C-alpha positions as CSV (number, residue, x, y, z in Angstrom):
1,M,12.3,-33.2,18.3
2,D,15.0,-32.0,20.8
3,A,18.1,-34.1,20.7
4,P,18.7,-35.8,24.4
5,A,20.7,-33.5,26.8
6,S,24.1,-34.5,27.4
7,P,25.7,-34.6,31.0
8,H,28.5,-32.7,29.5
9,S,26.8,-30.0,27.6
10,P,23.1,-29.5,28.5
11,R,20.6,-28.3,26.1
12,R,18.6,-25.5,27.1
13,R,14.9,-26.3,27.3
14,T,12.7,-25.8,24.7
15,P,10.3,-22.7,26.5
16,E,14.2,-20.9,26.9
17,R,14.9,-21.8,23.4
18,I,11.4,-20.3,22.1
19,L,11.7,-17.4,24.4
20,A,15.2,-16.6,23.0
21,A,14.1,-17.1,19.2
22,A,11.3,-14.8,19.7
23,L,13.3,-12.3,21.5
24,D,16.0,-12.2,19.1
25,H,13.1,-11.9,15.6
26,F,11.2,-9.3,17.7
27,N,14.6,-7.1,18.3
28,R,15.5,-7.7,15.0
29,F,12.6,-7.7,12.8
30,G,9.9,-5.7,14.6
31,E,7.1,-7.7,17.0
32,P,4.2,-7.0,14.3
33,Q,6.4,-8.8,11.2
34,V,7.0,-12.2,13.7
35,S,4.7,-14.7,13.6
36,T,5.0,-17.8,15.8
37,H,5.2,-20.2,12.7
38,L,8.2,-17.9,12.0
39,I,10.1,-18.5,15.2
40,A,8.8,-22.1,15.2
41,S,10.3,-22.7,11.9
42,A,13.7,-20.8,13.0
43,L,13.9,-23.5,15.7
44,R,13.4,-26.2,13.3
45,I,10.4,-27.2,15.5
46,S,6.5,-27.7,14.7
47,S,4.0,-24.8,15.3
48,G,2.1,-27.2,17.7
49,N,5.4,-27.7,19.9
50,L,5.4,-24.0,20.3
51,H,2.1,-23.6,21.3
52,Y,1.9,-26.5,23.6
53,H,4.5,-24.1,26.2
54,F,3.0,-20.9,24.9
55,H,-0.1,-21.2,23.7
56,S,-0.2,-17.7,22.0
57,K,2.2,-14.8,20.6
58,D,0.7,-12.8,23.6
59,D,1.7,-15.4,25.7
60,L,5.5,-15.0,24.3
61,I,5.1,-11.0,24.6
62,L,4.1,-11.0,28.3
63,A,6.5,-14.0,29.3
64,L,9.7,-11.1,27.3
65,F,8.2,-8.2,29.3
66,E,8.3,-10.2,32.6
67,R,11.9,-11.0,32.1
68,Y,12.5,-6.8,31.2
69,E,11.0,-5.7,33.9
70,A,12.9,-8.4,36.1
71,D,15.7,-6.9,34.6
72,L,15.0,-3.3,35.0
73,R,13.8,-3.7,38.3
74,T,17.5,-5.8,39.5
75,T,19.3,-2.6,38.0
76,L,17.2,0.5,39.8
77,P,18.5,0.1,43.5
78,A,21.9,0.5,42.0
79,G,21.1,4.2,41.8
80,N,21.2,4.4,45.2
81,T,25.0,4.0,45.5
82,T,26.1,6.5,42.6
83,D,28.2,8.9,44.3
84,T,29.9,10.3,41.2
85,R,29.1,11.9,37.7
86,A,31.1,8.8,36.5
87,A,29.4,6.0,38.8
88,L,25.5,7.8,37.8
89,L,26.7,7.9,34.2
90,D,27.8,4.6,34.2
91,W,24.0,3.2,36.1
92,L,21.8,5.4,33.5
93,L,23.6,3.1,30.6
94,A,23.0,-0.2,32.7
95,L,19.3,0.8,32.7
96,F,19.7,1.7,28.9
97,R,21.0,-1.9,28.5
98,A,17.9,-3.4,30.1
99,H,16.0,-1.4,27.7
100,W,18.5,-2.7,24.3
101,Q,18.0,-5.9,26.0
102,H,14.6,-5.8,25.2
103,R,14.3,-3.3,22.6
104,F,11.3,-4.6,20.4
105,L,9.4,-3.4,23.6
106,L,10.7,0.2,23.5
107,R,10.5,0.1,19.4
108,D,7.0,-1.1,19.0
109,L,5.4,0.6,22.0
110,S,2.0,2.4,21.1
111,G,1.1,-0.7,18.9
112,L,2.1,-2.8,22.0
113,L,0.2,-1.1,24.9
114,T,-2.9,-0.4,22.6
115,R,-3.4,-4.5,21.4
116,H,-2.0,-5.5,25.2
117,L,-4.2,-4.9,28.6
118,A,-1.4,-6.5,30.9
119,L,1.6,-4.1,29.1
120,E,-0.9,-1.2,29.4
121,Q,-1.1,-2.0,32.9
122,R,2.4,-2.6,34.1
123,L,4.7,-1.0,31.9
124,P,4.0,2.4,32.5
125,P,4.3,2.0,36.3
126,L,7.4,0.0,35.5
127,L,8.6,3.2,33.7
128,A,7.5,5.4,36.0
129,D,9.7,3.9,38.9
130,Q,12.6,4.6,36.4
131,Q,12.2,8.4,36.6
132,A,11.8,8.1,40.4
133,A,14.6,6.3,40.7
134,I,16.8,8.7,38.7
135,E,15.5,12.1,40.6
136,Q,16.4,10.1,43.6
137,A,20.0,9.7,42.7
138,L,19.8,13.4,41.2
139,H,18.9,14.7,44.6
140,R,21.7,12.9,46.6
141,L,24.3,14.1,44.2
142,L,23.3,17.8,43.3
143,P,24.0,20.4,45.5
144,A,21.0,22.3,47.4
145,G,18.8,24.4,45.5
146,P,19.0,23.1,41.7
147,D,15.5,21.1,41.3
148,A,16.5,17.5,39.9
149,R,13.0,16.8,38.5
150,A,13.2,18.4,35.4
151,T,16.5,16.9,34.9
152,A,15.2,13.8,35.8
153,A,12.9,13.6,33.5
154,A,15.0,14.7,30.1
155,L,17.5,11.7,31.7
156,H,14.3,9.5,31.5
157,L,13.0,10.4,28.5
158,T,16.2,10.3,26.9
159,L,16.7,6.4,28.0
160,V,13.0,5.4,27.2
161,H,13.2,7.2,23.5
162,W,16.1,6.5,22.3
163,I,15.9,3.2,21.1
164,A,13.1,4.9,18.6
165,H,15.4,7.6,17.8
166,A,18.4,5.1,16.5
167,F,15.9,3.2,15.0
168,L,14.7,6.7,13.0
169,Q,18.0,7.1,12.3
170,A,18.8,3.8,10.2
171,P,15.3,1.8,10.2
172,R,17.5,-1.2,8.6
173,S,20.2,-1.7,10.5
174,A,20.1,0.3,14.0
175,L,18.8,-2.2,16.0
176,E,20.9,-5.1,15.0
177,E,22.7,-6.8,17.8
178,G,26.2,-5.5,16.3
179,H,24.7,-1.8,16.5
180,A,24.5,-2.3,20.7
181,A,28.4,-0.1,21.4
182,A,27.8,2.8,18.7
183,A,24.0,3.3,20.2
184,E,25.3,3.0,23.9
185,A,28.5,5.4,22.7
186,A,26.1,8.1,21.2
187,L,23.5,7.7,24.1
188,A,26.2,8.4,26.5
189,Q,27.4,11.6,25.2
190,H,23.9,13.0,25.2
191,L,23.3,11.9,28.7
192,E,26.7,13.7,29.5
193,G,25.3,16.9,27.9
194,L,22.4,16.6,30.0
195,L,24.0,16.0,33.2
196,P,24.1,19.4,35.7
197,A,27.9,21.1,35.8
198,A,27.1,20.7,39.5
199,I,27.6,17.1,40.0
200,A,30.8,16.3,39.9
């Protein structure tokens, strides 16, 4: 049972604690390996308490996807203000941080899409919007002539699949929270190589 909240240090509500623990466990161990019982045990609450707030593991996954979707859609419009190569790269890395924060979704992508109709319907359009936003940003920065579409596709695919790439390099450690900076630094170098020299 949750302790009473102090007026000076308010305790997070149980649903928020459940989502935070689920995200941490899914990211660290992979969604298929994590049960609602394990999440409840980590929080020292009963499985019944967890299921009172989220009836199933699918409900947890959908709630976390909705946060991921909101994070990404909040970040996408900033591409409209990129006016230099450095600003473009900073924005691309901000997009990656939204992916990284919810990295289980992209690492476990094929299984999740197979098992969850809501993700099958909502994730592809979300990622398509990311590619479109990257293409628009490139059109503004590239001089007349070069086609931004192929570069946008390469940048988009790199952002989407970098987490799976990192996981393949070191399955037992690459996706731990402490490896975020290393993953981002390696990605930045790769993205820099994909950007056309014409972008100043």
